[in-house]
N, C-alpha and C positions, 0 to 999 in steps of 0.2 A: 504494500500500500504506500504509494509515493505521493499521493495528493497532499498538498499543503506542506511539502517538504522544505520550502524556503520561508516558511512562516516564522515570524518573530525573531529576526536575526540582529537585534540591537546588541551593541558591544557592552557587556557588563562584566564585572569581575567573575572569574571562574571559581568553582568550588562548591557548587550545589550538587550534592550527591543524593540520589534517591533510588528506591527499588523500582525498577521498570515495571515489574508486575507487582502491584501493591498488595498488601496484606489481605484485604478483603477478597481478592480474586483467588486466593489459595484455599478458600472455603468451598464446600459443595462440589458439584460435578466438574466445574472447571479446574479446581484444585486437584481433584482425583486424576483428571486427564493429564495435567502438568506433571504430577508425580509419576504417573505411569510412563510418561515420556522421559523419565530420569531427571527431571528438574526439581529443584528445592528452593524455598524462599531465600535461604542464606547463601546460595551459589554466588560466587564472585561475579559471574556474568549478569546477575540480576541487579547489581549495583553499578550505576552509571553516573558520571559527572556531566553536568550541563552548564552552559554559560549563565543561565538565569533560572530562577524558580519557575517562571512561565514556560520556558523550554522543557523543563522537567515534567511539569504538569501536562503539557501537550503530549509528550512521549508516553506518559502513563495512560492518558486518555486514548491515544491511538492504539496502544497495546490492548487496553480493555475492549475496544471495539473489535479488534482482530480476534480476540478470544471469544467475544460474543458471537461473531460470525462463525468461528470454528465450532462452537458448541451447537449452534443452530443447524449447521451443516451436518454434524454428527447425527442429530436427531432425524434430519431429512433423509440421510443415507439409509437408515434402517427401513424406511417405508418406500423410498424412491431412489434406488441406486442410480448413480451417475447424474443426479440432480443436485443443484446447490443454489444458494442465495449469495448476493454480494451487496455491499453497502452503496447506497446512492445518497449523495449530499444534496440538500436543498439549497443552502447557501454555499456556493462553490468558491473557488479561489478568486473569481471576479469580485465577490463581495468581501471575503476575508482579507484580500490584499487591496481593496478599493478605498474609496474616500471615507468609509466609516470604520476602518480597521481599528483606530484608536478607541472609538466608542465601544466596539465589541470587546476589546481587551480590557477596557475600564470596567465593563460589566462582568468580566471574568467568564465570558462565553467562549466556547471552543468548538471547532468544526466537528469533533468526533462524538459529541453527546447525542443522546437519543432524540432530542427535539429537532436536530438538524440532519439526522440520518434515518433512512428507511431501508429495510432489507427487502430487496427485490430479486426476482429470478436472474441468475447469472447468464442464462442463455435461453434460446427458444424452447428447447426440450423441457427445461425446468419450468418455464412460464406455463407451458401447456399442462404439465403434470401437477404443478403446485397451484395453478390458478392464480398466479401473481403477474403483475406487469414485469416485462423484461427490462433490464438495466439499459440506460442510455449512457454511453461513454462520451464525455465531452461537456462543453458549456452550452446552455441554452441562453444565448446572449440577451435576448429581449426580456426574459424572465429576470435575469440577474440585474440588468439595468433598472427594471421596474422595482426590484427589491431594494436596490441602492437608493432610488428616489423615495420609496416609502420609508426607509430607515431615516432619511433626512427629515421627512415630514413628522415622523414619530418623535425624533429628537427635539424638533421645534415645539411640538405639543407638550412634551413633558419637561422641557428645560427648567421651568420654575417649580416643578413638583417637589414637595417635601420628601416624597418616596421615589425619587428619580430612578434609582437602580431597580427597585422592585417593579415599578410601573413599566419601565422600558423592557425589562427582561420578560415580563408577562406578555407584553404586546409583541415582542420579537418572536417568542414561542408561538403565539397565535398567528402571526404573519407567516411563519414557516409552515404551520399546519394548513393555513388557507392555501398557500401556493401548492402544497403537496396535494391536498384533496380536490381543489377546484381547477388547478392549472396543469400541474405536472402529471399526476397519476392518470387523469382521463386521456391525456395525449399519449402516454405510454401504452395504455390499453388499446386505443384506437390504432396506433402505429403498428403494434405487433399482433393485432387480432388475426387469427387464421383466416385465410381467404376462403 
């Protein structure tokens, strides 16, 4: 998963070390799978240094998403061999690296969280078997431009709010859901519907 790989590259003092796979992911089914693969929470490879706390947080979130996708695909494989899902981001790099990047960072929002990611079929066979829309690789520029414009409007509306962070976060999550349900998902279903 290379999306957002250039995200957050400000020069800051080195020395922030974290567990790439955080403690909570070692619990339950994901933790069992990791241990079965020969991994342990205290493995030196699980401790990584980053230039900033934000970079560390992004890495942990990306790994959490990758593990979520792996766990979901393991379940799918039991019923539908050779089928899988993949993550699709609603706010893509055009938004995260766009004019509202600082706003998103200030709100402590990240590209890999559930509000911004939907699991969709990784290919046409999976789409048909799982009854899910198939992933679209790439940017849908007019959606991303519209999202950027609406983020600016929301920021203007909430600028004087006493609960700016809470209000903006709530509305950004709602905006992402709106774009998914009313704009992106219907287009994916129409585009990949069997003829």
